[in-house]
TORFI-546967 format. One record per residue (C-alpha): z, y negated, x; residue number from 1. Coordinates in Angstrom, 3 decimals. Layout:
<mardos>
<mardo zz="Z" yy="Y" xx="X" seq="NUM"/>
...
</mardos>
This chain:
<mardos>
<mardo zz="8.200" yy="-26.968" xx="82.677" seq="1"/>
<mardo zz="9.781" yy="-28.709" xx="79.771" seq="2"/>
<mardo zz="6.452" yy="-29.342" xx="78.127" seq="3"/>
<mardo zz="5.680" yy="-25.603" xx="78.196" seq="4"/>
<mardo zz="8.972" yy="-24.768" xx="76.527" seq="5"/>
<mardo zz="8.510" yy="-27.536" xx="73.971" seq="6"/>
<mardo zz="5.010" yy="-26.233" xx="73.240" seq="7"/>
<mardo zz="6.324" yy="-22.732" xx="72.827" seq="8"/>
<mardo zz="9.127" yy="-23.951" xx="70.507" seq="9"/>
<mardo zz="6.646" yy="-26.048" xx="68.511" seq="10"/>
<mardo zz="4.225" yy="-23.136" xx="68.094" seq="11"/>
<mardo zz="7.053" yy="-20.792" xx="67.117" seq="12"/>
<mardo zz="8.266" yy="-23.361" xx="64.623" seq="13"/>
<mardo zz="4.759" yy="-23.738" xx="63.171" seq="14"/>
<mardo zz="4.432" yy="-19.940" xx="63.007" seq="15"/>
<mardo zz="7.857" yy="-19.687" xx="61.317" seq="16"/>
<mardo zz="7.005" yy="-22.387" xx="58.734" seq="17"/>
<mardo zz="3.654" yy="-20.746" xx="58.105" seq="18"/>
<mardo zz="5.260" yy="-17.307" xx="57.710" seq="19"/>
<mardo zz="7.918" yy="-18.688" xx="55.458" seq="20"/>
<mardo zz="5.343" yy="-20.500" xx="53.343" seq="21"/>
<mardo zz="3.330" yy="-17.332" xx="53.030" seq="22"/>
<mardo zz="6.383" yy="-15.331" xx="52.007" seq="23"/>
<mardo zz="7.240" yy="-17.984" xx="49.383" seq="24"/>
<mardo zz="3.690" yy="-17.810" xx="48.004" seq="25"/>
<mardo zz="3.849" yy="-14.014" xx="47.800" seq="26"/>
<mardo zz="7.309" yy="-14.098" xx="46.209" seq="27"/>
<mardo zz="6.198" yy="-16.683" xx="43.610" seq="28"/>
<mardo zz="3.061" yy="-14.663" xx="42.862" seq="29"/>
<mardo zz="5.175" yy="-11.536" xx="42.351" seq="30"/>
<mardo zz="7.574" yy="-13.403" xx="40.053" seq="31"/>
<mardo zz="4.559" yy="-14.550" xx="37.981" seq="32"/>
<mardo zz="3.283" yy="-10.974" xx="37.637" seq="33"/>
<mardo zz="6.795" yy="-9.698" xx="36.660" seq="34"/>
<mardo zz="7.098" yy="-12.503" xx="34.134" seq="35"/>
<mardo zz="3.753" yy="-11.565" xx="32.544" seq="36"/>
<mardo zz="4.767" yy="-7.867" xx="32.372" seq="37"/>
<mardo zz="8.222" yy="-8.435" xx="30.978" seq="38"/>
<mardo zz="8.379" yy="-10.085" xx="27.558" seq="39"/>
<mardo zz="11.261" yy="-12.475" xx="26.919" seq="40"/>
<mardo zz="14.323" yy="-10.878" xx="25.189" seq="41"/>
<mardo zz="13.514" yy="-12.403" xx="21.832" seq="42"/>
<mardo zz="9.975" yy="-11.034" xx="21.901" seq="43"/>
<mardo zz="11.254" yy="-7.571" xx="22.768" seq="44"/>
<mardo zz="13.510" yy="-7.601" xx="19.718" seq="45"/>
<mardo zz="10.654" yy="-8.728" xx="17.440" seq="46"/>
<mardo zz="8.154" yy="-6.227" xx="18.836" seq="47"/>
<mardo zz="10.370" yy="-3.160" xx="18.251" seq="48"/>
<mardo zz="9.337" yy="-1.429" xx="15.027" seq="49"/>
<mardo zz="11.912" yy="-1.713" xx="12.322" seq="50"/>
<mardo zz="13.060" yy="1.516" xx="10.705" seq="51"/>
<mardo zz="11.456" yy="2.091" xx="7.325" seq="52"/>
<mardo zz="13.797" yy="1.394" xx="4.466" seq="53"/>
<mardo zz="14.189" yy="3.999" xx="1.797" seq="54"/>
<mardo zz="12.146" yy="2.984" xx="-1.210" seq="55"/>
<mardo zz="14.192" yy="1.722" xx="-4.083" seq="56"/>
<mardo zz="14.475" yy="4.164" xx="-6.951" seq="57"/>
<mardo zz="12.122" yy="3.342" xx="-9.805" seq="58"/>
<mardo zz="13.666" yy="1.532" xx="-12.758" seq="59"/>
<mardo zz="14.157" yy="3.946" xx="-15.608" seq="60"/>
<mardo zz="14.103" yy="3.142" xx="-19.362" seq="61"/>
<mardo zz="17.551" yy="4.740" xx="-19.854" seq="62"/>
<mardo zz="20.197" yy="5.177" xx="-17.149" seq="63"/>
<mardo zz="20.713" yy="8.813" xx="-16.289" seq="64"/>
<mardo zz="23.122" yy="10.411" xx="-13.820" seq="65"/>
<mardo zz="22.266" yy="13.865" xx="-12.538" seq="66"/>
<mardo zz="25.617" yy="13.871" xx="-10.779" seq="67"/>
<mardo zz="27.465" yy="13.555" xx="-14.142" seq="68"/>
<mardo zz="25.372" yy="16.112" xx="-15.985" seq="69"/>
<mardo zz="25.282" yy="18.725" xx="-13.227" seq="70"/>
<mardo zz="29.073" yy="18.418" xx="-12.794" seq="71"/>
<mardo zz="29.276" yy="19.691" xx="-16.410" seq="72"/>
<mardo zz="27.616" yy="22.901" xx="-15.394" seq="73"/>
<mardo zz="24.025" yy="22.184" xx="-16.575" seq="74"/>
<mardo zz="21.291" yy="23.908" xx="-14.548" seq="75"/>
<mardo zz="18.037" yy="22.179" xx="-13.548" seq="76"/>
<mardo zz="15.869" yy="24.565" xx="-15.674" seq="77"/>
<mardo zz="17.844" yy="23.723" xx="-18.830" seq="78"/>
<mardo zz="16.439" yy="20.227" xx="-18.838" seq="79"/>
<mardo zz="13.329" yy="20.820" xx="-16.734" seq="80"/>
<mardo zz="11.454" yy="23.827" xx="-18.096" seq="81"/>
<mardo zz="8.385" yy="25.132" xx="-16.335" seq="82"/>
<mardo zz="5.712" yy="25.840" xx="-18.993" seq="83"/>
<mardo zz="2.334" yy="27.467" xx="-18.303" seq="84"/>
<mardo zz="0.459" yy="27.161" xx="-16.046" seq="85"/>
<mardo zz="3.608" yy="26.455" xx="-13.968" seq="86"/>
<mardo zz="2.396" yy="23.520" xx="-11.899" seq="87"/>
<mardo zz="4.930" yy="21.051" xx="-13.201" seq="88"/>
<mardo zz="8.578" yy="21.031" xx="-14.228" seq="89"/>
<mardo zz="8.753" yy="19.029" xx="-17.444" seq="90"/>
<mardo zz="11.205" yy="16.446" xx="-18.738" seq="91"/>
<mardo zz="13.420" yy="17.071" xx="-21.707" seq="92"/>
<mardo zz="12.525" yy="15.772" xx="-25.151" seq="93"/>
<mardo zz="15.027" yy="13.224" xx="-26.448" seq="94"/>
<mardo zz="16.014" yy="15.685" xx="-29.172" seq="95"/>
<mardo zz="17.263" yy="18.074" xx="-26.470" seq="96"/>
<mardo zz="19.520" yy="15.298" xx="-25.072" seq="97"/>
<mardo zz="20.783" yy="14.501" xx="-28.534" seq="98"/>
<mardo zz="22.192" yy="18.055" xx="-29.020" seq="99"/>
<mardo zz="25.161" yy="16.816" xx="-26.962" seq="100"/>
<mardo zz="24.805" yy="13.058" xx="-27.421" seq="101"/>
<mardo zz="25.114" yy="13.211" xx="-31.236" seq="102"/>
<mardo zz="28.826" yy="13.362" xx="-30.350" seq="103"/>
<mardo zz="29.245" yy="12.521" xx="-26.630" seq="104"/>
<mardo zz="29.117" yy="8.793" xx="-25.803" seq="105"/>
<mardo zz="27.152" yy="8.051" xx="-28.979" seq="106"/>
<mardo zz="28.358" yy="4.413" xx="-29.109" seq="107"/>
<mardo zz="27.008" yy="3.509" xx="-25.683" seq="108"/>
<mardo zz="23.851" yy="1.308" xx="-25.762" seq="109"/>
<mardo zz="21.876" yy="3.726" xx="-23.584" seq="110"/>
<mardo zz="22.676" yy="6.636" xx="-25.920" seq="111"/>
<mardo zz="21.723" yy="4.502" xx="-28.953" seq="112"/>
<mardo zz="18.381" yy="3.830" xx="-27.234" seq="113"/>
<mardo zz="18.052" yy="7.592" xx="-26.585" seq="114"/>
<mardo zz="18.748" yy="8.240" xx="-30.288" seq="115"/>
<mardo zz="15.960" yy="5.807" xx="-31.261" seq="116"/>
<mardo zz="13.520" yy="7.801" xx="-29.069" seq="117"/>
<mardo zz="14.689" yy="11.040" xx="-30.710" seq="118"/>
<mardo zz="14.403" yy="9.588" xx="-34.215" seq="119"/>
<mardo zz="10.841" yy="8.342" xx="-33.647" seq="120"/>
<mardo zz="9.904" yy="11.641" xx="-31.898" seq="121"/>
<mardo zz="8.593" yy="9.653" xx="-28.928" seq="122"/>
<mardo zz="8.925" yy="10.867" xx="-25.381" seq="123"/>
<mardo zz="11.050" yy="8.791" xx="-23.062" seq="124"/>
<mardo zz="8.731" yy="6.968" xx="-20.631" seq="125"/>
<mardo zz="10.549" yy="8.098" xx="-17.493" seq="126"/>
<mardo zz="9.206" yy="6.741" xx="-14.199" seq="127"/>
<mardo zz="8.362" yy="9.637" xx="-11.899" seq="128"/>
<mardo zz="10.235" yy="9.636" xx="-8.630" seq="129"/>
<mardo zz="8.116" yy="12.262" xx="-6.836" seq="130"/>
<mardo zz="4.360" yy="12.193" xx="-7.414" seq="131"/>
<mardo zz="1.853" yy="14.713" xx="-6.088" seq="132"/>
<mardo zz="-1.632" yy="13.275" xx="-5.539" seq="133"/>
<mardo zz="-4.202" yy="14.450" xx="-8.008" seq="134"/>
<mardo zz="-6.413" yy="15.914" xx="-5.295" seq="135"/>
<mardo zz="-3.693" yy="18.260" xx="-4.097" seq="136"/>
<mardo zz="-3.188" yy="21.633" xx="-5.722" seq="137"/>
<mardo zz="0.546" yy="22.198" xx="-6.059" seq="138"/>
<mardo zz="2.505" yy="24.605" xx="-8.214" seq="139"/>
<mardo zz="6.276" yy="24.503" xx="-8.922" seq="140"/>
<mardo zz="6.398" yy="28.031" xx="-10.112" seq="141"/>
<mardo zz="4.851" yy="29.492" xx="-6.954" seq="142"/>
<mardo zz="7.557" yy="27.729" xx="-4.947" seq="143"/>
<mardo zz="10.396" yy="28.833" xx="-7.227" seq="144"/>
<mardo zz="9.132" yy="32.453" xx="-7.073" seq="145"/>
<mardo zz="9.147" yy="32.174" xx="-3.268" seq="146"/>
<mardo zz="12.874" yy="31.450" xx="-3.403" seq="147"/>
<mardo zz="12.814" yy="27.674" xx="-3.000" seq="148"/>
<mardo zz="15.729" yy="25.857" xx="-4.603" seq="149"/>
<mardo zz="15.354" yy="22.442" xx="-6.214" seq="150"/>
<mardo zz="17.531" yy="20.671" xx="-3.655" seq="151"/>
<mardo zz="15.299" yy="21.942" xx="-0.804" seq="152"/>
<mardo zz="12.598" yy="19.562" xx="-1.992" seq="153"/>
<mardo zz="14.487" yy="16.914" xx="-3.954" seq="154"/>
<mardo zz="17.648" yy="16.532" xx="-1.906" seq="155"/>
<mardo zz="21.242" yy="16.774" xx="-3.200" seq="156"/>
<mardo zz="20.423" yy="15.775" xx="-6.752" seq="157"/>
<mardo zz="23.868" yy="16.946" xx="-7.872" seq="158"/>
<mardo zz="25.313" yy="14.005" xx="-5.894" seq="159"/>
<mardo zz="22.921" yy="11.375" xx="-7.302" seq="160"/>
<mardo zz="23.911" yy="8.888" xx="-9.952" seq="161"/>
<mardo zz="20.388" yy="7.512" xx="-9.715" seq="162"/>
<mardo zz="17.493" yy="9.814" xx="-8.863" seq="163"/>
<mardo zz="15.786" yy="8.568" xx="-5.702" seq="164"/>
<mardo zz="13.070" yy="9.822" xx="-3.407" seq="165"/>
<mardo zz="15.109" yy="11.078" xx="-0.443" seq="166"/>
<mardo zz="12.617" yy="13.604" xx="1.099" seq="167"/>
<mardo zz="8.999" yy="13.455" xx="2.161" seq="168"/>
<mardo zz="8.137" yy="16.504" xx="0.068" seq="169"/>
<mardo zz="5.052" yy="14.902" xx="-1.472" seq="170"/>
<mardo zz="3.445" yy="14.004" xx="1.862" seq="171"/>
<mardo zz="1.197" yy="16.258" xx="3.866" seq="172"/>
<mardo zz="3.599" yy="16.000" xx="6.792" seq="173"/>
<mardo zz="6.478" yy="17.138" xx="4.540" seq="174"/>
<mardo zz="4.525" yy="20.095" xx="3.163" seq="175"/>
<mardo zz="3.253" yy="21.274" xx="6.487" seq="176"/>
<mardo zz="6.675" yy="20.962" xx="8.093" seq="177"/>
<mardo zz="8.274" yy="23.048" xx="5.326" seq="178"/>
<mardo zz="5.532" yy="25.645" xx="5.338" seq="179"/>
<mardo zz="5.861" yy="26.107" xx="9.096" seq="180"/>
<mardo zz="9.696" yy="26.351" xx="8.792" seq="181"/>
<mardo zz="9.371" yy="29.011" xx="6.085" seq="182"/>
<mardo zz="6.401" yy="30.966" xx="7.596" seq="183"/>
<mardo zz="4.119" yy="29.945" xx="4.670" seq="184"/>
<mardo zz="0.378" yy="29.381" xx="4.978" seq="185"/>
<mardo zz="-0.834" yy="26.033" xx="6.303" seq="186"/>
<mardo zz="-4.538" yy="26.491" xx="5.773" seq="187"/>
<mardo zz="-6.284" yy="23.572" xx="4.101" seq="188"/>
<mardo zz="-7.583" yy="25.739" xx="1.198" seq="189"/>
<mardo zz="-4.007" yy="26.425" xx="-0.054" seq="190"/>
<mardo zz="-3.413" yy="22.842" xx="-1.111" seq="191"/>
<mardo zz="-6.856" yy="21.205" xx="-1.137" seq="192"/>
<mardo zz="-9.538" yy="22.599" xx="-3.388" seq="193"/>
<mardo zz="-13.132" yy="21.481" xx="-3.951" seq="194"/>
<mardo zz="-12.824" yy="20.976" xx="-7.713" seq="195"/>
</mardos>
């Protein structure tokens, strides 16, 4: 009688050890799968895309503050005329700047450099902040006639000491987004021509 009970206890113990071993193997296998699926915390931090930094404004030959000049009441078109055919707003000739700077801040080194450009009748080699690709047809005048304001494309220029690219206006995404928002055409032929 005791041998039957011992045998039953022994087989139950063997079964329990076998079951426990199997559970441990399954648990360890699951841990391994989870470990492979879940990157370590430092890898997660590295793999997250970093937000794009705003590009630094281009270095200009002479410092210029739109904020200072617009606070004096100047309007964009006074310094940026739109000659025919209307595709670009132009930059002022140094002589235009010197109408005020013959008197205002004339002793500052930047204004003296400006005066040298005016005297030699050479254009100031400003670095463009916004550039439209050559294969894109784009016209400032058409946008101005449609009621667009300068700050809608170029940001709050009146608050900028240094002109910087703060919008995506010269990207296809920026153009299409604005056209959709303003119920303007988004057909390819409006911006891309087969010249």
